C-alpha positions as CSV (number, residue, x, y, z in Angstrom):
1,M,-0.3,-0.1,0.0
2,S,1.1,3.5,-0.6
3,I,1.7,6.1,1.9
4,H,-1.2,8.1,0.5
5,I,-3.5,5.4,1.1
6,I,-2.5,4.4,4.8
7,S,-2.9,8.0,5.6
8,K,-6.3,8.4,4.3
9,L,-7.5,5.3,6.2
10,M,-5.7,6.7,9.1
11,I,-7.6,10.2,9.0
12,K,-11.1,8.3,8.0
13,F,-11.1,5.8,10.7
14,I,-8.2,5.9,13.3
15,L,-8.3,9.5,14.0
16,P,-12.0,10.0,14.9
17,I,-11.8,6.6,17.3
18,V,-8.7,8.3,19.1
19,V,-10.5,11.7,19.4
20,F,-13.4,10.1,20.7
21,I,-11.7,8.1,23.6
22,V,-9.8,11.3,24.3
23,A,-12.9,13.3,24.5
24,V,-14.8,10.6,26.9
25,Y,-11.7,10.4,29.1
26,G,-11.6,14.5,29.5
27,I,-14.9,14.4,30.2
28,S,-14.8,12.0,32.9
29,Y,-12.1,13.6,34.4
30,F,-13.9,17.0,34.3
31,W,-17.0,15.3,35.8
32,T,-15.2,13.8,38.7
33,N,-13.2,16.9,39.6
34,S,-16.3,19.6,39.4
35,S,-18.8,20.5,41.5
36,S,-22.6,20.2,41.2
37,K,-22.6,23.7,39.6
38,G,-19.7,22.6,37.6
39,K,-21.8,19.3,36.2
40,K,-24.8,21.1,35.2
41,K,-22.6,23.3,33.2
42,I,-20.6,20.4,31.5
43,A,-24.3,18.4,31.2
44,L,-25.7,21.8,29.3
45,G,-22.6,22.1,27.3
46,L,-22.8,18.4,26.2
47,I,-26.4,18.8,25.5
48,I,-25.9,21.9,23.1
49,A,-22.9,20.1,21.4
50,L,-25.3,17.2,20.6
51,I,-28.1,19.1,19.3
52,I,-25.4,21.0,17.3
53,A,-23.9,17.6,16.0
54,I,-27.4,16.0,15.0
55,S,-28.5,19.3,13.0
56,L,-25.4,19.4,11.2
57,T,-25.6,16.0,10.2
58,I,-29.1,16.3,9.2
59,Y,-28.3,19.1,7.2
60,L,-25.2,17.7,5.4
61,I,-27.4,14.6,4.6
62,F,-30.1,16.2,3.1
63,D,-28.2,19.1,1.4
């Protein structure tokens, strides 16, 4: 395989998995080390990010 194919494979499959694992670890770390008020802010931020991600995905599918 050429380097171009391998790098494209890494960007499409491996990088999102690594980003997801790092995001879950980071959220878990901040969740355990935050107060009740901080947990509410984290939850609100995650809900907003989820709504934006779903909206963007639906927009890109139908566009």
